[in-house]
Structures are given as structure tokens and as C-alpha cells.
C-alpha atoms as a printed R data frame, in Angstrom:
    type eleno elety resid chain resno       x       y       z
1   ATOM     1    CA   MET     A     1   5.585  18.239 -14.197
2   ATOM     2    CA   THR     A     2   6.085  15.652 -11.487
3   ATOM     3    CA   ALA     A     3   3.903  12.569 -11.488
4   ATOM     4    CA   LEU     A     4   3.923   9.827  -8.892
5   ATOM     5    CA   LYS     A     5   4.786   6.281  -9.854
6   ATOM     6    CA   PRO     A     6   3.301   3.201  -8.166
7   ATOM     7    CA   GLN     A     7   6.511   2.479  -6.252
8   ATOM     8    CA   ASP     A     8   6.282   5.968  -4.735
9   ATOM     9    CA   VAL     A     9   3.138   4.933  -2.847
10  ATOM    10    CA   LEU     A    10   5.008   1.909  -1.502
11  ATOM    11    CA   VAL     A    11   7.868   4.138  -0.328
12  ATOM    12    CA   LEU     A    12   5.469   6.683   1.201
13  ATOM    13    CA   LEU     A    13   3.618   4.009   3.155
14  ATOM    14    CA   LYS     A    14   6.872   2.499   4.415
15  ATOM    15    CA   LEU     A    15   8.054   5.917   5.597
16  ATOM    16    CA   ALA     A    16   4.688   6.464   7.293
17  ATOM    17    CA   VAL     A    17   4.796   3.234   9.305
18  ATOM    18    CA   MET     A    18   8.424   3.516  10.386
19  ATOM    19    CA   ASP     A    19   8.904   4.272  14.055
20  ATOM    20    CA   GLY     A    20  12.235   6.023  13.789
21  ATOM    21    CA   GLY     A    21  14.469   3.518  12.098
22  ATOM    22    CA   ASP     A    22  16.887   3.814   9.247
23  ATOM    23    CA   ARG     A    23  15.526   6.181   6.598
24  ATOM    24    CA   THR     A    24  18.557   5.910   4.337
25  ATOM    25    CA   TYR     A    25  17.982   5.068   0.707
26  ATOM    26    CA   PRO     A    26  19.790   1.704   0.917
27  ATOM    27    CA   ALA     A    27  17.676   0.702   3.942
28  ATOM    28    CA   LEU     A    28  14.429   1.743   2.241
29  ATOM    29    CA   ALA     A    29  15.458  -0.030  -0.932
30  ATOM    30    CA   GLY     A    30  16.314  -3.240   0.896
31  ATOM    31    CA   ALA     A    31  13.039  -3.291   2.813
32  ATOM    32    CA   LEU     A    32  10.961  -2.658  -0.298
33  ATOM    33    CA   GLY     A    33  12.719  -4.608  -3.022
34  ATOM    34    CA   LEU     A    34  13.864  -1.477  -4.863
35  ATOM    35    CA   SER     A    35  17.268  -0.213  -5.873
36  ATOM    36    CA   PRO     A    36  18.685   2.689  -3.820
37  ATOM    37    CA   SER     A    37  18.341   4.956  -6.868
38  ATOM    38    CA   GLU     A    38  14.649   3.999  -7.212
39  ATOM    39    CA   ALA     A    39  14.088   4.756  -3.519
40  ATOM    40    CA   HIS     A    40  15.858   8.104  -3.909
41  ATOM    41    CA   ALA     A    41  13.836   9.027  -6.995
42  ATOM    42    CA   SER     A    42  10.588   8.087  -5.216
43  ATOM    43    CA   VAL     A    43  11.383  10.299  -2.239
44  ATOM    44    CA   ARG     A    44  12.360  13.191  -4.523
45  ATOM    45    CA   ARG     A    45   9.083  12.971  -6.459
46  ATOM    46    CA   ALA     A    46   7.121  12.853  -3.193
47  ATOM    47    CA   GLN     A    47   9.037  15.884  -1.889
48  ATOM    48    CA   ARG     A    48   8.276  17.896  -5.042
49  ATOM    49    CA   LEU     A    49   4.581  17.087  -4.614
50  ATOM    50    CA   GLY     A    50   4.530  18.071  -0.924
51  ATOM    51    CA   LEU     A    51   4.015  14.559   0.451
52  ATOM    52    CA   VAL     A    52   7.406  14.241   2.215
53  ATOM    53    CA   ASP     A    53   9.564  16.794   4.024
54  ATOM    54    CA   ALA     A    54  13.322  17.313   3.711
55  ATOM    55    CA   ASP     A    55  13.991  14.730   6.467
56  ATOM    56    CA   ARG     A    56  12.118  12.016   4.538
57  ATOM    57    CA   ARG     A    57   9.185  12.165   6.903
58  ATOM    58    CA   PRO     A    58   5.716  12.004   5.361
59  ATOM    59    CA   ILE     A    59   3.493  15.045   5.590
60  ATOM    60    CA   ARG     A    60   0.724  12.921   7.010
61  ATOM    61    CA   THR     A    61  -2.292  15.121   6.327
62  ATOM    62    CA   ALA     A    62  -1.317  15.501   2.667
63  ATOM    63    CA   LEU     A    63  -0.512  11.807   2.358
64  ATOM    64    CA   LEU     A    64  -3.852  10.762   3.846
65  ATOM    65    CA   GLU     A    65  -5.744  13.164   1.602
66  ATOM    66    CA   PHE     A    66  -4.026  11.680  -1.451
67  ATOM    67    CA   LEU     A    67  -4.499   8.056  -0.360
68  ATOM    68    CA   ILE     A    68  -8.164   8.471   0.522
69  ATOM    69    CA   HIS     A    69  -9.316  10.803  -2.244
70  ATOM    70    CA   GLY     A    70  -6.878  10.553  -5.138
71  ATOM    71    CA   LEU     A    71  -5.131   7.198  -5.268
72  ATOM    72    CA   LYS     A    72  -7.982   5.226  -6.840
73  ATOM    73    CA   TYR     A    73  -8.081   7.664  -9.743
74  ATOM    74    CA   VAL     A    74  -4.332   7.642 -10.352
75  ATOM    75    CA   PHE     A    75  -3.670   3.930  -9.761
76  ATOM    76    CA   GLY     A    76  -6.861   2.049 -10.547
77  ATOM    77    CA   VAL     A    77  -7.349  -1.636  -9.920
78  ATOM    78    CA   GLU     A    78  -6.456  -4.351 -12.385
79  ATOM    79    CA   ARG     A    79  -8.122  -7.670 -11.642
80  ATOM    80    CA   GLY     A    80  -7.452 -11.037 -13.167
81  ATOM    81    CA   GLY     A    81  -8.518 -14.634 -12.918
82  ATOM    82    CA   MET     A    82  -8.244 -17.087 -10.084
83  ATOM    83    CA   THR     A    83  -4.774 -17.486  -8.613
84  ATOM    84    CA   ARG     A    84  -2.918 -18.389  -5.455
85  ATOM    85    CA   GLY     A    85  -1.588 -15.512  -3.423
86  ATOM    86    CA   LEU     A    86  -1.547 -13.248  -0.396
87  ATOM    87    CA   PRO     A    87  -4.916 -11.782   0.662
88  ATOM    88    CA   THR     A    88  -5.442  -8.044   0.250
89  ATOM    89    CA   ALA     A    89  -8.171  -5.396   0.599
90  ATOM    90    CA   HIS     A    90 -11.090  -6.673   2.710
91  ATOM    91    CA   ALA     A    91  -9.622 -10.203   2.887
92  ATOM    92    CA   ALA     A    92  -6.500  -9.035   4.794
93  ATOM    93    CA   PRO     A    93  -5.964  -7.577   8.263
94  ATOM    94    CA   PRO     A    94  -7.412  -5.461   9.701
95  ATOM    95    CA   LEU     A    95 -10.577  -5.527   7.556
96  ATOM    96    CA   ALA     A    96 -10.845  -9.331   7.469
97  ATOM    97    CA   ALA     A    97 -11.865  -9.251  11.136
98  ATOM    98    CA   GLU     A    98 -14.680  -6.778  10.442
99  ATOM    99    CA   ILE     A    99 -16.053  -7.840   7.081
100 ATOM   100    CA   GLU     A   100 -17.665 -11.218   6.691
101 ATOM   101    CA   ALA     A   101 -16.443 -13.089   3.660
102 ATOM   102    CA   GLY     A   102 -19.215 -13.744   1.184
103 ATOM   103    CA   ASP     A   103 -19.347 -16.272  -1.620
104 ATOM   104    CA   ASP     A   104 -17.060 -14.236  -3.856
105 ATOM   105    CA   PRO     A   105 -13.415 -15.303  -3.973
106 ATOM   106    CA   PRO     A   106 -11.119 -13.100  -1.873
107 ATOM   107    CA   PRO     A   107  -8.831 -10.599  -3.606
108 ATOM   108    CA   VAL     A   108  -5.207 -11.766  -3.563
109 ATOM   109    CA   TRP     A   109  -1.864 -10.505  -4.786
110 ATOM   110    CA   PRO     A   110  -0.410 -13.265  -6.973
111 ATOM   111    CA   ASP     A   111   2.302 -15.122  -5.082
112 ATOM   112    CA   PRO     A   112   3.606 -18.633  -5.744
113 ATOM   113    CA   GLU     A   113   4.125 -19.053  -1.989
114 ATOM   114    CA   GLY     A   114   0.585 -17.878  -1.217
115 ATOM   115    CA   THR     A   115  -1.802 -20.137   0.654
116 ATOM   116    CA   VAL     A   116  -5.094 -18.500  -0.354
117 ATOM   117    CA   ARG     A   117  -6.831 -19.033  -3.669
118 ATOM   118    CA   GLY     A   118  -8.714 -16.005  -4.897
119 ATOM   119    CA   GLU     A   119  -9.236 -13.378  -7.560
120 ATOM   120    CA   GLU     A   120  -6.055 -11.732  -8.780
121 ATOM   121    CA   PHE     A   121  -5.737  -8.139  -7.582
122 ATOM   122    CA   LYS     A   122  -2.670  -6.663  -9.236
123 ATOM   123    CA   PRO     A   123  -0.484  -4.990  -6.580
124 ATOM   124    CA   LEU     A   124   0.609  -1.387  -6.911
125 ATOM   125    CA   TYR     A   125   4.179  -2.491  -7.576
126 ATOM   126    CA   ARG     A   126   5.938  -5.773  -8.268
127 ATOM   127    CA   SER     A   127   7.706  -5.951  -4.877
128 ATOM   128    CA   VAL     A   128   4.599  -5.333  -2.742
129 ATOM   129    CA   VAL     A   129   4.231  -8.972  -1.682
130 ATOM   130    CA   LYS     A   130   7.848  -9.227  -0.505
131 ATOM   131    CA   ALA     A   131   7.636  -5.921   1.354
132 ATOM   132    CA   ALA     A   132   4.312  -6.885   2.963
133 ATOM   133    CA   ARG     A   133   5.697 -10.225   4.161
134 ATOM   134    CA   ASN     A   134   8.556  -8.396   5.905
135 ATOM   135    CA   ASP     A   135   6.476  -5.701   7.668
136 ATOM   136    CA   ALA     A   136   3.037  -6.384   9.172
137 ATOM   137    CA   ARG     A   137   2.123  -2.691   9.521
138 ATOM   138    CA   LEU     A   138   3.089  -2.000   5.923
139 ATOM   139    CA   TYR     A   139   1.018  -5.027   4.858
140 ATOM   140    CA   GLN     A   140  -2.008  -3.583   6.652
141 ATOM   141    CA   CYS     A   141  -1.531  -0.194   4.975
142 ATOM   142    CA   LEU     A   142  -1.146  -1.723   1.531
143 ATOM   143    CA   ALA     A   143  -4.253  -3.870   2.020
144 ATOM   144    CA   LEU     A   144  -6.232  -0.842   3.241
145 ATOM   145    CA   VAL     A   145  -5.075   1.164   0.229
146 ATOM   146    CA   ASP     A   146  -6.296  -1.687  -1.987
147 ATOM   147    CA   ALA     A   147  -9.672  -1.609  -0.239
148 ATOM   148    CA   ILE     A   148  -9.889   2.092  -1.057
149 ATOM   149    CA   ARG     A   149  -8.767   1.488  -4.648
150 ATOM   150    CA   GLY     A   150 -11.162  -1.340  -5.385
151 ATOM   151    CA   GLY     A   151 -13.585  -1.953  -2.551
152 ATOM   152    CA   ARG     A   152 -17.264  -1.330  -2.055
153 ATOM   153    CA   ALA     A   153 -18.490   1.716  -0.135
154 ATOM   154    CA   ARG     A   154 -18.466   0.025   3.305
155 ATOM   155    CA   GLU     A   155 -15.002  -1.444   2.715
156 ATOM   156    CA   ARG     A   156 -13.671   1.946   1.630
157 ATOM   157    CA   GLN     A   157 -15.188   3.627   4.694
158 ATOM   158    CA   LEU     A   158 -13.663   1.093   7.106
159 ATOM   159    CA   ALA     A   159 -10.335   1.217   5.271
160 ATOM   160    CA   GLU     A   160 -10.244   4.997   5.605
161 ATOM   161    CA   LYS     A   161 -10.862   4.742   9.354
162 ATOM   162    CA   HIS     A   162  -8.045   2.230   9.834
163 ATOM   163    CA   LEU     A   163  -5.675   4.080   7.517
164 ATOM   164    CA   ARG     A   164  -6.161   7.272   9.532
165 ATOM   165    CA   LYS     A   165  -5.063   5.358  12.649
166 ATOM   166    CA   LEU     A   166  -2.011   3.811  10.993
167 ATOM   167    CA   VAL     A   167  -0.816   6.766   8.912
168 ATOM   168    CA   GLY     A   168  -2.519   9.784  10.431
169 ATOM   169    CA   PRO     A   169  -0.958  12.612  12.383
């Protein structure tokens, strides 16, 4: 049986936001902080599950269905204490422009170079922060996925709308 790993979601989102570009395993690995063999294994698992075609292009309807309806059950949220980091979920673009920050601390991925203090929101994979810093569209997708994984109903609804625009067919 094939089961997705957290880094597979990172690879899938990167493939989804690429406009053409180099889809080789070394290029994917370099952009995402993975080894080429990890990138290859991620793509193979996604292909076996029907989320990527033979040309390493995401099957967008299947990917969206998984991200919106299944991801939060497979890769739940782990929260921690207060830390410095990079904003995610409703505290990051594009949701930050639509959702007014309340009194609660914003969710952040721990990052020693981060400028925002907030509640730790463990990223899907250890290299998420690096990958997000290098690709604004990928950062948006990862933050939207986090809003779906751990947000309130309104945040999840808005995240789904934005994710459909970024990843959809």
C-alpha cells in the first residue's frame, strides 16, 4: 500500500505552482530542500496514488480534492508555544488581507530568522520555511493548506477558494 509522506505534499504543491520550468528531480530537490532521491520517491508515491501524471504534472482535480477534504485527516496540526517565525494559515498572504487579526497570537512556522512572534504551528515538513522563502506562490499555497488543516470554518472556506485559484484546473 502506498501512503503519502508530508514532503510529498510539499512536492505536489511546488509542481502545481510551477509555470513550466525545470521539473527534474535535482531542480525540485534544490528548490524544496530535499535530496534528489527524496524528490523522486515523492513523485513516485504521488503517481501511484493518481495525484501526478507520467510527466510530473499534478492531476489538479484529484490534488484539490485531497488538499481540501483529506489533508487535515492525514497530516493534522501540531501546535506549540510562543516562538519567532514566519506567519502561516490566516496570518499569511493571501488570507491576512481578508481576515482581521484578533487578540490571539498569529500561527507561525518556527524560524530563527522570523520577524513575527506567534504560536508555533509545526510545518508539514522541515524544509517548508526555506522553500516558502524562495517561492511566493508556494508560500501562499502552503499557508492556505495550513488554514485548511488547522483553521476555523471561515478560514477554511476562504483558503479553499484561494487554493482553487492557485492550484485548480
